[in-house]
C-alpha positions as CSV (number, residue, x, y, z in Angstrom):
1,M,143.1,25.1,-134.7
2,R,141.8,21.8,-133.4
3,L,140.9,21.5,-129.7
4,A,143.3,18.8,-128.3
5,A,141.5,16.0,-126.5
6,D,143.7,16.8,-123.3
7,R,142.2,20.2,-123.4
8,L,138.6,19.3,-123.8
9,L,139.0,16.7,-121.1
10,G,140.6,19.3,-118.9
11,I,137.6,21.8,-119.4
12,V,135.0,19.1,-118.7
13,L,137.0,18.0,-115.5
14,I,136.8,21.6,-114.4
15,G,133.1,21.7,-114.8
16,L,132.8,18.5,-112.9
17,A,135.2,19.8,-110.2
18,A,132.9,22.9,-109.9
19,F,129.5,20.7,-109.6
20,V,131.3,18.7,-106.8
21,A,132.5,21.7,-104.8
22,V,128.9,23.4,-105.2
23,Q,127.3,20.0,-104.0
24,A,129.9,19.8,-101.3
25,I,129.3,23.3,-100.2
26,N,125.4,22.6,-99.9
27,L,125.9,19.3,-98.1
28,E,124.2,19.9,-94.7
29,V,124.3,17.2,-91.9
30,P,122.3,17.6,-88.6
31,F,125.3,16.4,-86.8
32,S,128.9,15.2,-87.4
33,Y,131.4,13.1,-85.4
34,D,134.3,14.8,-87.5
35,P,135.2,18.4,-86.4
36,V,136.0,19.6,-90.1
37,G,132.6,18.1,-91.1
38,P,131.5,16.1,-94.3
39,R,132.1,18.9,-96.6
40,A,136.0,18.9,-96.1
41,F,136.7,15.6,-98.2
42,P,134.4,16.1,-101.3
43,L,135.6,19.9,-101.6
44,G,139.3,18.9,-101.2
45,L,138.8,16.4,-104.1
46,A,137.1,19.2,-106.1
47,I,140.0,21.6,-105.7
48,L,142.7,18.7,-106.5
49,L,140.6,17.8,-109.6
50,A,140.3,21.4,-110.6
51,A,144.2,22.0,-110.2
52,L,145.1,18.8,-112.3
53,A,142.5,19.7,-115.0
54,S,143.9,23.0,-115.2
55,V,147.2,21.3,-115.9
56,L,145.6,19.6,-118.8
57,I,144.5,22.8,-120.3
58,V,147.6,24.9,-119.9
59,K,150.1,22.1,-120.9
60,P,148.2,19.3,-122.6
61,G,150.3,16.1,-123.7
62,T,152.2,15.8,-127.0
63,N,149.7,13.5,-128.5
64,E,146.8,15.4,-129.8
65,A,145.3,12.5,-131.6
66,W,141.8,11.5,-130.4
67,P,141.6,7.9,-129.0
68,G,140.8,5.2,-131.8
69,R,137.2,3.7,-132.3
70,Q,138.3,0.5,-130.3
71,L,139.6,2.5,-127.3
72,T,136.6,4.7,-127.6
73,L,134.2,1.8,-127.3
74,K,136.0,0.4,-124.2
75,L,136.1,3.7,-122.5
76,L,132.4,3.9,-123.0
77,L,131.8,0.5,-121.8
78,V,133.9,1.2,-118.6
79,L,131.6,4.2,-118.1
80,A,128.3,2.2,-118.5
81,T,129.5,-0.3,-116.2
82,L,130.3,2.1,-113.5
83,L,127.0,3.7,-113.8
84,V,125.4,0.4,-113.6
85,Y,127.2,-0.3,-110.4
86,A,126.2,2.9,-109.0
87,L,122.5,2.3,-109.8
88,L,122.4,-1.1,-108.6
89,Y,124.6,-0.9,-105.8
90,T,122.0,-0.6,-103.0
91,N,119.5,-3.0,-104.5
92,L,122.1,-5.9,-104.9
93,G,124.4,-5.2,-102.2
94,F,128.2,-4.5,-102.3
95,I,129.1,-8.1,-102.9
96,I,127.0,-9.1,-106.0
97,T,127.3,-5.5,-107.3
98,S,131.1,-5.4,-107.0
99,M,131.6,-8.9,-108.4
100,L,129.5,-8.2,-111.5
101,A,131.5,-4.9,-112.0
102,V,134.8,-6.3,-111.8
103,A,134.0,-9.3,-113.8
104,S,132.6,-7.1,-116.5
105,L,135.6,-4.5,-116.5
106,S,137.8,-7.7,-116.7
107,R,135.9,-9.0,-119.8
108,I,136.2,-5.5,-121.4
109,F,140.0,-5.7,-121.2
110,G,140.2,-9.3,-122.5
111,A,140.1,-11.5,-119.8
112,S,138.3,-14.9,-120.2
113,W,135.0,-15.5,-118.5
114,G,136.7,-17.9,-115.9
115,K,139.3,-15.4,-114.9
116,A,137.0,-12.5,-115.0
117,L,134.3,-14.2,-112.6
118,L,137.1,-15.5,-110.3
119,T,138.7,-12.2,-110.0
120,G,135.3,-10.4,-109.5
121,G,134.4,-12.8,-106.7
122,L,137.6,-12.8,-104.9
123,M,137.8,-9.1,-105.1
124,A,134.4,-8.5,-104.0
125,V,134.6,-10.9,-101.0
126,V,138.1,-9.8,-99.9
127,S,137.2,-5.8,-100.1
128,Y,134.0,-6.6,-98.3
129,F,135.9,-8.1,-95.5
130,L,138.4,-5.5,-95.5
131,F,135.9,-2.8,-95.3
132,A,133.3,-4.3,-93.0
133,H,135.5,-6.0,-90.7
134,A,139.0,-4.4,-90.7
135,L,137.6,-0.7,-91.1
136,G,134.2,-1.3,-89.5
137,I,132.4,0.4,-92.5
138,S,128.7,-0.6,-93.0
139,L,128.2,-1.7,-96.7
140,P,124.7,-2.6,-98.1
141,S,123.8,-6.2,-98.3
142,G,120.9,-5.6,-100.8
143,Y,117.3,-5.7,-100.7
144,W,117.4,-9.4,-101.9
145,V,119.2,-10.3,-98.9
146,E,117.2,-8.7,-96.0
147,P,114.3,-11.5,-96.1
148,F,117.1,-14.2,-95.3
149,L,118.5,-11.9,-92.4
């Protein structure tokens, strides 16, 4: 019996949920402004992820075929883009990293260079102002910008 792609994904996601839950439980902060503490959100997400992943294991979709080569390549490129985004986020800052990530994702899914760069720039700037000014969240400006500030 072949293992359905949905069931394999469900097993991997349950492993990820367990990892996130353990990391959330081990999270220690010297002080917290929130009465429930910083553990509640990642722990809640881990529980939700485990519940949804178990649905994939118990009742997989009707299509048991694995994705084709083209789709697999796109998915791997998306994963690589998000990994590079996470690695460069602090060094390059939110705006530059987000612009490059959105432009890369747009190109992966067929946008032209002009549309990809325009979309990346607009999304990065608009989301920066929403997070920084509307929500008051501090975002990294990047090490390359600090000498100019």
